[in-house]
Kinemage of the C-alpha trace (Angstrom):
@kinemage 1
@onewidth
@group {chain A} dominant
@subgroup {mainchain}
@vectorlist {calphas} color= white
{ca met a 1} P -4.023 3.511 20.065
{ca ser a 2} L -1.525 0.923 21.603
{ca glu a 3} L 2.041 1.211 21.082
{ca ala a 4} L 2.023 -2.460 19.620
{ca leu a 5} L -0.516 -1.406 17.108
{ca glu a 6} L 1.669 1.783 16.376
{ca arg a 7} L 4.576 -0.369 15.559
{ca arg a 8} L 2.544 -2.643 13.265
{ca leu a 9} L 1.447 0.322 11.212
{ca gly a 10} L 5.019 1.662 11.250
{ca arg a 11} L 6.222 -1.740 9.787
{ca val a 12} L 3.433 -1.737 7.032
{ca leu a 13} L 4.397 1.822 6.083
{ca thr a 14} L 8.377 1.171 5.966
{ca val a 15} L 7.699 -2.150 4.014
{ca gly a 16} L 5.636 -0.829 1.653
{ca thr a 17} L 7.939 2.333 0.963
{ca arg a 18} L 10.991 0.166 0.751
{ca leu a 19} L 9.164 -2.672 -1.676
{ca ser a 20} L 7.778 0.244 -4.016
{ca thr a 21} L 11.003 1.839 -3.931
{ca ala a 22} L 13.114 -1.414 -4.953
{ca val a 23} L 10.513 -2.263 -7.472
{ca leu a 24} L 10.753 1.211 -9.238
{ca ala a 25} L 14.546 1.360 -8.920
{ca leu a 26} L 14.437 -2.045 -10.749
{ca gly a 27} L 12.121 -0.742 -13.340
{ca leu a 28} L 14.337 2.161 -13.900
{ca ala a 29} L 17.481 -0.164 -14.056
{ca val a 30} L 15.667 -2.245 -16.632
{ca thr a 31} L 14.563 0.699 -18.789
{ca phe a 32} L 18.289 1.637 -18.964
{ca ala a 33} L 20.209 -1.570 -19.010
{ca leu a 34} L 17.754 -3.431 -21.265
{ca pro a 35} L 16.206 -0.959 -23.784
{ca gly a 36} L 14.967 -3.697 -25.857
{ca ser a 37} L 12.254 -4.980 -23.307
{ca pro a 38} L 10.102 -1.904 -22.725
{ca his a 39} L 7.267 -4.355 -21.554
{ca leu a 40} L 9.237 -5.824 -18.474
{ca ala a 41} L 10.302 -1.944 -17.595
{ca his a 42} L 6.470 -0.701 -17.780
{ca ala a 43} L 5.292 -3.761 -15.832
{ca leu a 44} L 7.898 -3.253 -13.072
{ca leu a 45} L 7.057 0.567 -12.759
{ca thr a 46} L 3.579 -0.181 -12.725
{ca ala a 47} L 3.975 -2.683 -10.007
{ca gly a 48} L 6.101 -0.160 -8.048
{ca leu a 49} L 3.592 2.488 -8.170
{ca leu a 50} L 0.938 0.188 -7.450
{ca val a 51} L 2.742 -0.818 -4.136
{ca leu a 52} L 2.976 2.720 -3.373
{ca leu a 53} L -0.553 3.374 -3.923
{ca leu a 54} L -1.732 0.524 -2.002
{ca thr a 55} L 0.512 1.078 1.464
{ca pro a 56} L -1.647 3.429 2.642
{ca val a 57} L -4.926 1.229 2.032
{ca ala a 58} L -2.814 -1.521 3.752
{ca arg a 59} L -2.154 0.718 6.859
{ca val a 60} L -5.846 1.380 7.276
{ca ala a 61} L -6.841 -2.402 6.744
{ca val a 62} L -4.067 -2.956 9.455
{ca ser a 63} L -5.846 -0.240 11.411
{ca val a 64} L -9.494 -1.734 11.279
{ca val a 65} L -7.926 -5.228 12.592
{ca gly a 66} L -6.030 -3.576 15.423
{ca tyr a 67} L -8.835 -1.461 16.463
{ca val a 68} L -10.977 -4.660 16.491
{ca gly a 69} L -8.410 -6.211 18.644
{ca glu a 70} L -8.752 -3.350 21.024
{ca arg a 71} L -12.354 -3.349 20.989
{ca asp a 72} L -12.245 0.483 19.985
{ca trp a 73} L -15.430 0.374 18.079
{ca trp a 74} L -15.775 3.845 17.105
{ca phe a 75} L -12.442 3.796 15.672
{ca val a 76} L -13.301 0.562 13.722
{ca leu a 77} L -16.576 2.403 12.388
{ca tyr a 78} L -14.443 5.252 11.043
{ca thr a 79} L -11.425 3.615 9.736
{ca gly a 80} L -13.920 0.953 8.088
{ca ile a 81} L -15.507 3.716 6.460
{ca val a 82} L -12.292 5.272 5.444
{ca leu a 83} L -11.307 1.645 3.886
{ca ala a 84} L -14.621 1.473 1.968
{ca leu a 85} L -13.941 4.745 0.453
{ca leu a 86} L -10.549 3.712 -0.347
{ca ile a 87} L -11.281 0.353 -1.898
{ca ala a 88} L -14.618 2.069 -3.640
{ca ser a 89} L -12.067 4.884 -5.126
{ca phe a 90} L -9.681 2.139 -6.771
{ca val a 91} L -12.807 0.182 -7.988
{ca ala a 92} L -14.066 3.274 -9.598
{ca ala a 93} L -10.733 4.354 -11.028
{ca phe a 94} L -9.743 1.024 -12.467
{ca ala a 95} L -13.169 -0.089 -13.618
């Protein structure tokens, strides 16, 4: 794995974690500051959890693209299988 790909993957994980933390904190703040709007708080908390769950999926997707760029076909195959399994589990869970 190249150093550039490692940096990209680190950025994906950092951005995903920080974004989910910010959205979850906002949802928590809305819960306490605006108790009359439970739908907004619920939507924000759900969005924060969804971002948190999708962060590893984004990491695998970026890995697939990175390995294609590096022409590392075995890792494209392996990470592609992992990505397909992750997507299938999300589809099965929400269907």
